[in-house]
C-alpha angles and dihedrals in degrees: 000000000000117000118233114252134189117264122216107222113211128182129194149123126312110307096021111142112231098181137358124188096353136111117259098225086293118174097200138328118208118165118175108288093241089064093059093087094056114113096219139120123204116227132188145152112259146163135218132230090272095057097254116144127229145160112229138187128200134174130233092267090059097255111147105229096192143326116212125194118242127207090231139353114310128216122185127017118198129193123249095217095195091055113052111214093023130109142169116238118205124205118242111262127301086033138152105207145062114188130197107213129192099211093188091063095027093234139132105237098187142347126219112208122210118249121255112281093017139096129198114243102214105267145068146158135218125228139172095048091314093303096114127050123203115200134183110234143172126228095209095192095059097022091231123145117233141196107210125195119205132179105239096214096054099020087225120148109248099180142342130204137189106259092219094251148023124290104014111199125166121017134181139193112250113236119242090026097100087237090300100115133049134187119222132199103216100195093196094225120128121208138172126207091232089063097038111214097347111139106231105185109037092137093055104029117138112185121190145174108239134189117208132194105225096208094063109009089241114156103234093189139353124197131189136188122233090240103068094191092068100098112208102222119155132023146175132198127219123227088259095052102261112147122213119187134188121221136213117204120225098187136087115325090232095059117107109217139162114257106198139050141180137208132190109163097306124138092248141021118272122217116224115251122253138129122260092258090060093050090046091051091056091065098223095290139095131177124178126024119199128177129203101194093183093057094036090236137133126199119202119181123215111194097178090052095041090234144136109203125195127201136183109248102210099048102024092235124151112246108180147317133222129198113246119162111244093348106201131153127035135188140156130244120177094335091312120118113224117195134183135201140215087244095061099260125138121198136179129210132177101170119046095207092055127071116268123248118243102228099182151322123235097198098193098045133074112201120222127230098280135053128184135191114226131183110269117244115241 
């Protein structure tokens, strides 16, 4: 067991290190013993009890590697695989920064600023051995969604393409495409920075799932649901190329709607299968989607419903749900789902039908909606 230690809370400008190598008021951290040999850190956006925003990394013993101040709330963090211990932190939409952070040293290495008239939309992916960054963005003058390609070294825009819809959010590289095709969750929601996160087009929104050829920007396929108020937000792709996406409903709070879909080359999107009580329990909102292709399992978190939900990948069937207050981020380490909460809790679960294991509580941190495993720095 790990003893509780005092945590020195530090505040500062962007890049200020609040803690390195300490525990963040952690009671205990107990991942399954067979995970202890994994050379991973877990990273996530987070906030403290005073409303300050950070990106933080901790290891599987519970040691807080570092906690780095952010200029505004973060959203996704992605690994830079060629740089162990490094990640890219994306501002929550509509945002104006992407930061490269060295979590080992607790430092901001570089900041990518958004172009004039644009806002980042919370997610991105790296290709070409981490030399090119793809981001989802919004042209707030025209309302168009964009996929923007930048060279990491120079931060120069190489190319930009119409995303195939409004409000692109999460995107992913399609496997077996040699990094030549991506899938995009076009959420359908238009925003403008002068009105913060106000949704400007709920009566006319048209979300879709789009596939894009990166060499040309051509939209290879675009698929919509009949219910246009089901915003397609977050997604994951299996090793075989099956896409699973979580939905957020923008209609009446009394409506009972499905909240997840899949697609694997069919002519239309397929809603996952669950009874009305399951959909009702998810409270019209999903956050992270995480796939374990080897175990044929999908985890979808539902923070507003305080739920973890598990699904069978091959047949789209609901398996089980477990109550977890403010369930947020989700990632996978060695066939083990790791999930975080907006209350600072971290849990692990390898079998959906069994109770999860509470791995630890970071009492002074509130994890944001996404968590990522990165390679630990030596």
